[in-house]
C-alpha positions in Angstrom: -10.0 11.7 -29.7 -11.0 10.9 -26.1 -9.2 12.6 -23.3 -7.1 9.8 -21.7 -7.5 11.4 -18.3 -11.3 11.8 -18.3 -11.9 8.6 -20.3 -8.9 6.2 -19.8 -10.8 3.2 -21.1 -11.4 4.8 -24.5 -7.8 5.6 -24.7 -6.8 2.0 -23.9 -9.4 0.7 -26.4 -7.9 2.7 -29.2 -4.6 1.0 -28.6 -5.8 -2.6 -28.0 -9.4 -2.8 -29.2 -12.5 -2.8 -27.0 -12.7 -6.5 -26.3 -9.1 -6.8 -25.3 -9.3 -3.6 -23.2 -12.2 -5.1 -21.2 -10.2 -8.3 -20.7 -7.1 -6.3 -19.5 -9.3 -4.4 -17.0 -10.8 -7.6 -15.7 -7.3 -9.2 -15.4 -6.0 -6.1 -13.6 -8.9 -6.1 -11.1 -8.6 -9.9 -10.6 -4.9 -9.5 -9.8 -5.6 -6.6 -7.4 -8.4 -8.4 -5.6 -6.4 -11.6 -5.3 -3.5 -9.7 -3.8 -5.8 -8.0 -1.2 -7.4 -11.4 -0.4 -4.0 -13.0 0.2 -2.9 -10.0 2.4 -6.1 -10.3 4.4 -5.7 -14.1 4.8 -2.2 -13.5 6.2 -3.5 -11.0 8.8 -5.8 -13.5 10.5 -3.8 -13.5 13.8 -3.9 -9.7 14.0 -7.7 -9.5 14.0 -9.2 -9.4 17.5 -12.7 -9.9 16.1 -12.5 -12.8 13.7 -16.0 -12.2 12.4 -14.8 -8.9 10.9 -11.9 -10.8 9.4 -14.3 -13.2 7.7 -16.5 -10.4 6.4 -13.5 -8.4 5.0 -12.0 -11.5 3.4 -15.4 -12.3 1.9 -15.4 -9.0 0.1 -12.3 -9.8 -1.9 -13.5 -13.4 -2.6 -16.9 -12.1 -4.0 -15.1 -9.5 -6.0 -12.8 -12.1 -7.6 -15.9 -14.1 -8.6 -17.6 -11.0 -10.0 -14.7 -9.9 -12.1 -14.1 -13.5 -13.3 -17.7 -13.8 -14.6 -18.8 -10.3 -15.6 -19.7 -9.5 -19.2 -18.9 -6.4 -21.1 -21.2 -3.5 -20.1 -24.2 -2.3 -21.9 -23.1 1.2 -21.2 -19.6 1.8 -19.8 -18.3 4.7 -17.7 -17.4 7.9 -19.5 -15.9 11.1 -18.2 -14.4 12.1 -14.9 -17.6 12.0 -13.0 -18.3 8.4 -13.9 -14.7 7.2 -13.7 -12.7 9.1 -11.2 -15.4 10.1 -8.6 -16.4 6.4 -8.0 -12.7 5.4 -7.7 -12.1 8.3 -5.2 -15.2 7.3 -3.2 -14.0 3.7 -3.1 -10.5 4.7 -1.9 -11.5 7.4 0.7 -12.5 4.9 3.5 -8.8 3.8 3.7 -7.9 7.4 4.6 -9.8 6.9 7.9 -7.2 4.4 9.0 -4.5 7.1 9.0 -5.8 8.5 12.3 -5.0 6.6 15.5 -7.8 4.9 17.5 -9.4 7.2 19.9 -8.3 6.5 23.5 -11.9 6.6 24.9 -12.9 3.8 22.5 -9.8 1.7 23.2 -10.4 2.0 27.0 -14.1 1.2 26.8 -14.6 -2.5 26.1 -18.3 -2.0 25.4 -17.7 0.8 22.9 -14.9 -1.2 21.3 -17.1 -4.3 20.8 -20.0 -2.2 19.6 -17.8 -0.5 17.1 -16.4 -3.7 15.6 -19.8 -5.4 15.6 -21.1 -2.4 13.6 -18.2 -2.6 11.2 -18.9 -6.3 10.7 -22.6 -5.7 10.1 -21.9 -3.0 7.5 -19.3 -5.1 5.8 -21.6 -8.1 5.6 -24.3 -5.9 4.0 -21.7 -4.8 1.5 -20.8 -8.4 0.8 -24.4 -9.4 0.4 -25.0 -6.6 -2.1 -21.9 -7.5 -4.1 -22.9 -11.2 -4.2 -26.3 -10.3 -5.4 -24.8 -8.1 -8.2 -22.4 -10.9 -9.3 -21.0 -10.1 -12.7 -23.0 -6.8 -12.8 -20.7 -5.3 -10.2 -18.5 -2.4 -11.2 -16.6 0.3 -9.3 -17.0 2.9 -12.0 -20.5 3.9 -13.3 -21.5 1.2 -15.8 -24.7 -0.6 -16.7 -24.8 -4.4 -17.3 -28.2 -5.5 -16.1 -30.9 -4.7 -13.5 -30.6 -6.6 -10.2 -33.7 -6.7 -8.1 -33.1 -9.7 -5.8 -31.4 -10.2 -2.5 -31.0 -6.9 -0.6 -32.0 -5.0 -3.8 -35.6 -5.9 -3.0 -35.4 -3.6 0.0 -32.8 -1.0 -0.8 -31.4 0.3 -4.1 -27.8 0.7 -2.9 -27.0 -1.9 -0.2 -23.3 -1.9 -1.1 -23.1 1.9 -0.4 -25.3 1.6 2.6 -23.0 -1.0 4.1 -20.0 1.0 3.3 -21.5 4.1 5.0 -22.3 2.1 8.1 -18.7 0.7 8.2 -17.1 4.1 7.5 -19.2 5.7 10.3 -18.0 3.0 12.8 -14.4 3.5 11.7 -14.7 7.2 11.9 -15.9 6.9 15.5 -13.3 4.4 16.4 -10.5 6.6 15.0 -12.3 9.9 15.7 -10.4 13.1 14.8 -11.1 16.4 13.0 -9.5 15.1 9.9 -11.6 11.9 9.9 -14.8 14.0 10.4 -14.0 15.7 7.1 -13.1 12.4 5.4 -16.3 10.8 6.7 -18.4 13.7 5.2 -16.6 13.3 1.9 -17.3 9.6 1.9 -21.1 10.2 2.5 -21.2 12.8 -0.2 -19.3 10.7 -2.7 -21.5 7.7 -2.2 -24.7 9.7 -2.5 -23.5 11.3 -5.8 -22.2 7.9 -7.0 -25.6 6.4 -6.4 -27.4 9.1 -8.4 -25.0 8.7 -11.3 -25.6 4.9 -11.3 -29.3 5.4 -11.3 -29.1 7.8 -14.2 -27.0 5.4 -16.2 -29.3 2.5 -15.5 -32.4 4.5 -16.5 -30.6 5.5 -19.8 -29.8 1.9 -20.5 -32.9 0.2 -19.2 -36.1 2.3 -19.1 -37.8 -0.5 -17.2 -35.5 0.4 -14.2 -38.0 3.2 -13.4 -40.3 0.6 -12.0 -37.6 -0.9 -9.9 -37.0 2.5 -8.3 -40.6 2.6 -7.0 -40.2 -0.8 -5.2 -37.3 -0.1 -2.9 -35.9 2.6 -0.7 -32.9 4.7 -1.8 -30.5 3.8 1.0 -32.6 2.8 4.1 
């Protein structure tokens, strides 16, 4: 019997059946993404830099489209490393927001603008990567198909590259000793996550080995 902590999907599938379990996960993610999108739309007036608001709103819109159209995986996530580590890596950037903005950045208009422009650029790269993946997107380590178009022609992990760029800008904007640790954990989590995904794709699609030779790892 699968450990419900290390392999929650298998535990759910035993109760509902695999097909229904996939549908329930999709519905849960659709509901969560829709909720975040509505929240972001309601915050338009609070964003000083509207381009960042557009980029962040686009993330949730692309995620909704991805979860609405994605098929069942060829190989799903199993075990704590493939399930909980990616979830933790996806949640960690929000911890950066717990520290207040650094006074030097707030008082320096050039630094503040550069910070938010970098956040916007990183977020747009993430959106581009998500849009290219489409229904192949997953937070946990799963394999659905090989994607080699869009930003994937140049870099193997554009989503994580974009997230690292954005997280670095946020960490500088809200610089603190705690955020320095959180930033290091984010980088580590994304690098490990990328390696796990590559291993999963190689196990499911041996031809993915050729794709690895045609693009850079992160940049």
